[in-house]
C-alpha positions, 0 to 999 in steps of 0.5 A: 781416134781418141787423142789427149784433149787438150787444154783450150785457155793453153792455146799457144803455150807449147810444153815441148812443142805440144799442146798441154792437154788435161792431166789423168787423175787415173795414171799412177805417174800422175798421182805419185807426181800430184801426192809428191807435191802434197808430201813437201807443202806439208813438209815445209809447214805451208798454211794450206794448199791452194790448187790452180786449175784442179779437175784431170779427168772431171775436166776431161768428162766435159770435153768427151773423157779420158780414154787412157789404159788406166781409164779404161780399166777403171772403168771395167772395174766401175761397171763390175761393182755397179752392175751383174754380168747379165746387165752388163752382157744386155749393155753389151759388154760380154766380158768385163776383163778385156772390156775396152770402151774407148773400142765400143765407142769407135764403134759409133763415132770416129773421134772426140768431137762427135762423141761429144753431141751423143754423149751428152744426148744419150746416144753413146752407149754407157756415156752417162755411166763412163762420165760417172766414173771420171767425175768420181775419178777426180774426186777421190783423188782429191778427196785422198790428197786432203786427207792425206795433207791433215795427217801428214801435218798433224792439224786441219790443212785447208785447201783451194783452188780457182774456177769454181763453179757455183751453178753446181757442175762442180757440187761434188768437191764442195764438201772438202773445199775450204776457199775458192777464188774465181778468175778475172779476165785482166783483158776487160780491165784498164788502169787510168 
């Protein structure tokens, strides 16, 4: 079964008895929540917006992906816009209106742990397209938040976040990233 992917660095920090999972940038409830946060920051006149541990579907994509109904619906639209009906049928997608990528994947793997190695090797059907869709979803959300904050504030609002990977895997975010803060593991340092 394809279940939510727990956030590894939150190990031991349960919320309501559950290990926190990566959020889904395609879930309308999450989008509304994060947009409300940006609205409130702009209302109080914040100088900038800092996002901590950003990367919902982006982070999930690197750990197997989000297979929620919102992502399945969005992925159908992504495929419809990228490929012709004939091309999709050649890839095993008979009906784009009812296609469920999760079900296609489950024919080849039993869970996220077995999906990840197959997807990385390109052995899982449509895995490169699914990864691209998840990354684009996350980038589109944060790009819209940047635009929204500037419009609401009536001025340019810088946006930054921590955990920026300068090796390039987060390069899609760079065009609207104004600042970054790298975290340092405090456990490696001692005073005195």
